[in-house]
C-alpha positions, 0 to 999 in steps of 0.5 A, spaced: 096 233 161 100 236 167 098 242 171 102 247 167 099 245 161 092 246 164 093 253 167 096 255 160 089 252 157 085 255 162 089 262 161 088 261 154 081 259 155 079 265 160 082 270 155 079 267 149 072 267 152 072 274 155 074 277 148 070 274 145 064 276 150 066 283 149 066 283 141 059 280 141 056 285 146 059 290 142 057 288 135 050 286 138 049 294 141 045 299 137 050 303 135 052 306 128 058 302 124 063 307 126 062 307 133 062 300 134 069 299 131 071 305 135 068 301 141 071 294 139 078 297 138 077 300 145 075 294 148 081 290 145 086 295 147 083 296 154 084 287 155 090 287 152 093 293 157 089 290 162 092 282 161 099 284 159 102 281 164 098 274 164 099 274 156 106 274 157 106 269 162 102 265 158 107 266 152 113 264 156 110 258 159 108 256 152 115 257 149 119 253 155 114 247 154 115 248 147 123 247 148 122 242 154 118 237 148 123 240 143 129 237 147 125 230 149 123 229 141 130 231 139 133 225 145 128 220 143 130 221 136 137 221 137 136 214 142 132 211 135 138 214 131 143 211 135 139 204 135 138 203 128 146 205 126 148 200 132 143 194 128 146 196 121 153 195 124 151 189 128 148 187 121 154 189 117 159 185 122 155 178 122 155 178 114 162 179 114 163 174 119 159 169 115 162 171 108 169 169 111 167 164 115 170 157 112 168 151 115 
């Protein structure tokens, strides 16, 4: 795992932990359902506003990583495909040579 992947994983884990902790704290507080829903909504809004730059950066890094992986997979696919085609052509030529080879 690269350093960039570790940073993204840590950031996402941290964000999930914070959100989970806030939600758990609000849900276990002795309040009415309406107050609890309002508190959860406010907490999520506050977290979203506070961590917007980090969320955007994590999203950007994740999309970049996906693009890099897609490119690498396409390159590997093309290499394998070309290798298979080359082997098929070589077999066809060999077969053609053997069929027309008169000894």
